[in-house]
C-alpha positions in Angstrom: 16.5 42.8 -30.1 16.8 39.4 -31.6 17.4 36.1 -30.1 15.6 34.0 -27.5 15.3 36.6 -24.7 11.9 36.4 -23.0 11.5 38.9 -20.2 8.6 37.1 -18.5 9.7 33.5 -18.9 8.9 31.5 -15.8 11.7 29.7 -14.0 11.4 26.1 -12.8 13.8 24.6 -10.3 15.5 21.4 -11.3 13.7 18.3 -10.1 15.4 16.8 -7.0 15.3 13.2 -8.1 17.6 11.7 -5.5 15.9 13.2 -2.5 12.4 12.8 -4.0 12.8 9.1 -4.8 14.3 8.5 -1.3 11.2 10.1 0.3 8.9 8.2 -2.0 10.5 4.9 -1.2 10.5 5.5 2.5 6.8 6.6 2.5 6.0 3.6 0.3 7.6 1.1 2.7 6.0 2.7 5.8 2.5 2.8 4.2 2.8 -0.7 2.8 3.7 -2.1 6.3 0.8 -0.1 7.9 -1.7 -1.2 5.3 -0.7 -4.8 5.6 -0.6 -4.9 9.4 -4.0 -3.2 9.7 -5.5 -5.3 7.0 -4.2 -8.5 8.4 -5.5 -7.6 11.9 -9.0 -6.8 10.5 -9.0 -9.9 8.3 -8.7 -12.0 11.5 -12.0 -10.4 12.7 -13.8 -10.7 9.3 -12.3 -10.5 5.8 -15.1 -8.3 4.4 -14.4 -5.8 7.3 -10.8 -5.5 6.1 -11.9 -4.8 2.5 -14.5 -2.3 3.6 -12.2 -0.3 5.9 -9.4 -0.2 3.3 -11.7 0.9 0.5 -13.3 3.5 2.7 -9.9 4.9 3.9 -8.6 5.2 0.4 -11.8 6.7 -0.9 -11.6 9.3 1.8 -7.9 10.1 1.2 -8.0 10.1 -2.6 -9.5 13.6 -3.2 -6.8 15.2 -1.0 -4.1 13.2 -2.7 -5.4 14.1 -6.1 -5.2 17.8 -5.3 -1.7 17.5 -3.9 -0.3 15.5 -6.8 1.5 18.4 -8.5 2.8 20.3 -5.4 6.6 20.4 -5.5 7.3 18.5 -2.3 4.1 16.6 -1.5 4.1 14.9 -4.9 6.8 12.6 -3.7 4.9 11.8 -0.5 1.7 11.2 -2.4 3.4 9.0 -5.0 5.1 6.9 -2.3 1.9 6.6 -0.3 -0.1 5.4 -3.4 2.6 2.9 -4.3 2.7 1.7 -0.7 -1.0 1.2 -0.4 -1.0 -0.7 -3.7 1.9 -2.8 -2.5 0.2 -3.5 0.9 -3.0 -4.5 -0.9 -1.1 -6.9 -3.2 0.7 -8.4 -0.2 -2.6 -8.9 1.7 -4.2 -10.5 -1.4 -1.2 -12.9 -1.8 -1.2 -13.8 1.9 -5.0 -14.5 1.7 -4.6 -16.7 -1.3 -1.7 -18.6 0.3 -3.8 -19.7 3.2 
């Protein structure tokens, strides 16, 4: 036989960009609001407490997120969560500098 027939070629489903990006944006917004609200509440107690708790939480969640980064469905949730945490931290930093 000639041609490009490969009997054991693996099949990949098409990437669901619409649904995936929707999930990523929703998770990013929810996690950004949660990180900002929790960080702002802790910063009222003590600013270093807010930094320590945020860094500890991300340090604890990072290994699990790293393992899930290529799973077909959870990669969208992990990407949105990472973007949301980063957005929440930037918002906290800007609100602290504005005071």
